[in-house]
N, C-alpha and C positions, 0 to 999 in steps of 0.2 A: 581771507573770506572771498568767495566768488561773488561778483555782482548777481543780483537776482535777474531771472529771465523776464523779458518784456514781450507781451503780445499786443500789437496795435490792430484794431479792427476799424475799418473806415473806408473813406473814398479815395479814389485815384482819378485825377483829371489831367488833361493837357491844357495848360494855360496859354492863351494867345493874347499877347500884350501889345498895346499901341501906346506910345508916349505922345502926349499932346500938351499944348500950352494951357488950354482950358477944356472943361467938359462940354460936349455939344448940347445945345438946347433941343427940345423935341422938334423934329423936322429939319434940323440943321445938319449940314454936312461940313465937316472940318477936314482939312488936309493935315494929318498928323505927322509925327516924326517917325522914329525908328519902330520896327516891328520885331518882336521876339517870340519864340515859341519855347515854353518851359514845361517840364513835368510838374504837376501840381496836384491839388486835392488835399484837403486838410489831413486825411488819414495818412496819405503817402508822405506829405510834408513832415508830419510828426515822426513817422517811422524813419525817414531819412535823417532827420535832425538827431534822433536818438542814436542811430547807428553810427553817424559821423563822430558823435561824442563818446563812443566806446560802448554803447549799449548792446546787449545780446538780444537782437530784435527779430521776431517773427511777425510778418504782416499778412493779414487777411483782408482781401478786397475782391471786387468782382470786375473783370475787364472784358470788353467786347473782343470779338475776333476781327480786329482791324489794326491798321498801322499804329494807332495811338496806344492800343493795348499791348502790342508787341514791344513797342519802344519802352513803355513803362516797365514791363516785366524785366527787360534787359537792364534797365537803369537800376532796379532794385537789386538784381544779382550783382551788378557792378559795385553797389554800395555795401555789399556784404550782408544784406538782409536775407533771412530765410523765407523762401517764396513758395514752398511746396504746398501750402494751404490756400494759395490764391485760386479763385474760382473763375473758370472760363464761361462766358455767356455767348452762345451762338445766335441769340435772338435780338440782343440790344447792342447799340454802339457803346464804345467807351465814353466816359464823361468828358465834357470839354467846358472850359470857362473862358469867357471873353472879358478882358480886363483893360480898362483905360486908366492910365496914370498921368496926372496933370503935373504942371511945372513945380507945384509945392510938394510933390511926392504922395499926394492923396490918391486913392483909387476908387473906381466903381467897378463892380463885378456882376456879370450875369452868367449863371451856371446852367448847362443842360446836363442833367444827372446821368442819363443813359443807364448803363448797367449798375451804377451805384444805387439807383432807386429801386432795384429789384434784388438787392442782397437780403435774403429772407431768413427768418428764424429756421426754416427747413434746411437752408444751406448750412447754417451753423450747427444744427442738431446732428448733422452727419459727421461733424468733426468735434463734437462736444468734449470727448476725452482729451483731444489735443489741446483745446482751449484751457481745460482744467489743469494741464501740466505746467502752465506758466505762472510765475509769481505775481506779476503785475499786468493788469489789463488797462490799456489807454484807448479811449474812444472820443468821437466828436459826433456831430449831428448831420452829416451829409449822406447818411444812409437811413433807412426807415427806423422810426422811433421804436417800433415793436422789436426790431432786431437788436437795437441798443439795449433795451430793457432785458431781453432774453439773455444776452451775453453778460450783462451786469449781474443778473440773478445767478446765472451759471457759475461765474467766477466767485461771487461773494459767498455762495453756499459752500465752496471749498476753502473759505477763509483767505482768498486772494485779495490783494489790494486793487480796487477799481478806481481809476481816475477818469473823470468825465470833463471834457472841455465842451461846454454847452453852446457850441457855435456851428452853424449860424443860429442866432437866437430863436428859441422856441419854448413854449410851455412844456414842462416835463410831467410825466405821469407820477402821481403821488408815491407809488410804490418803489420808484427808482432810488429815492433819496437814501433810504436806510441801507442800500447795497453799496453806497459810495464811501471810499476812504477819503476822497478829495474831489472837490468840484472847483473849476477854475474859470468862472465867467469874467468877461470884461465888464465895464460899467453898464453899457446898454443891455447886455445879456443878463446881468444881475438885476437890472430894473424889471425886465420882462418876467424873469423867473419869480421874483419876489412880489411883483405888482406894486412896487414902491419907487418913487422918483429919487434920484441921487442929486443933491445940490451942493453938498459940502462934506467935510470929513465925518461929521457926526452922522449924516445920513448913510454914508458908506458903512459905518459900523453897524447901524440899525439894520441895513439890508443884509449884511453878512450874517448877523445874528438870526435874522428871520429865516434865512436859508438853512443855517446850521440847525435851527430848532426843528426842521423837518426830518432830521435824522442823519444828515451828513456828518462824518467825523471831523473833517477839516474843510475850511472855506478859504479860497484865495481869490481876491478880486484884483484883476490887472487894470492899472490906471494909465496905460500908455507911458508917456515920458515922465509922469509923476511917480511911477514906481508901482508898488504892489501892496495891498492890504492883506494881512494874514490873520486868520482867526482859528484857534485850536482850543482844546480843552484846557491847555495850560498857558497860552499866551495870545495876545492880540497886539499887532503892531504894524506900522507902515514901514516898508523897506524901500528906500529910494532907488531909482534906476540910474545907471551911468549916463552921463550927458554926451551925446554924439550928434553929428549932423546927419539927419535922415535923408536918404536918397530914394528909397522905396520901402514902404512899410508892409508890403505884401508878405504874408506868412510870418511876420514877427511873432504873432501869438502862437503859431504852430511850432516855431523854433523854441519859444519859451516852454511850451508844454512838453516837447520832446526832451529838452535839456532837464527840466524839472523831474521827469520820470526817470532819467538816467541817474540823477543825483540821489533820488529816493531808493532806486535799485541798489545803489552803492552803500546805502545805510546812512546817508547824510541826514542831519536834522532838517525839518521843514524850512527853517529860516536859512540855513546854509544852502539848501537846494534852491530856494528862491534867489539868493544872491548869485549862484552859479547860472541859473536860468536867465536872470536879468542881463548878465554879461553876454550870454550867447545871443539873446534877442537884440541887444545893442549892436553887436557885430553884424547881425543879419540885416539890419535896416540901412547899413552903409553900403550894401550891395544890391544889384538888381536881381529880380526873380524870386521864386518861392523856394524850391529845393536848392536851387543854385546858390542861394544866399546863406544856407545853413553852414555854420562854422565847423571846423574840425577841432578836436580836443586841444591840439597844440596852440590854437589861436586864443584860447581862454587864458587869461593871465594866471600865473602860478599861485598867487597868494590865496585865492579862494578854493583851489583844488587840493591844497596841501593838508588842510586840517581834517 
């Protein structure tokens, strides 16, 4: 059986990262450590993560006519991602993100959206039939919400699986929920979507149920180093994460979502897909960078990929 085809619609950014002992206070100038420039953006990170793990990936994003856009496009080609649906924008710069990583591996991020912010429903309507030809659609929220909703409705009307990673956190339009096969918020995103605080395991279950009741088929809440909570029509359970020493947690969620989508495309059960995605994310936090930290298939231990 061939794995199902994956289309990722989302953002592409260039991440500029400075390592520092501590985060600066307002008005404070710190002399930081090393500077790195990485390709990033949640959409691009997830597309690269999925491609490296063996996914058949097409990526739709909007890039500016600048050095950042050209570098990003070349990177996607190098990763074996199908790029012919990527949209050029002559009016806006490509997106950039300024990231500070402290000694504990925590990060703060400011994003200038650039061309990501003007990826419109009109852009997608021109390639609607191309979008409909893919089996699974994976999206995030670094492009306009109206565009996300349009793509979700387009794909779900063709009975395709729509996976939404609702990051960065935002309130979602009511009509998007019933289009979703799967939603994958982290704790803070789940709190914002559901309007309910998470304080313990019981409240995680309540929040997941509240989100599922809006019409999503499956809900996964990622809990960082504590693992993942999975709620479907047939099961609800906590799945622990592998224990690793984190160096840089940037894009761990993106690697998780890319890996999860690949496993689903291969026909794995949701629980097995989560175990596979947990492993991929655990490997990614042991490396610096967003896309740079995405693991390859051979790095994932054999026992979870064999069944």
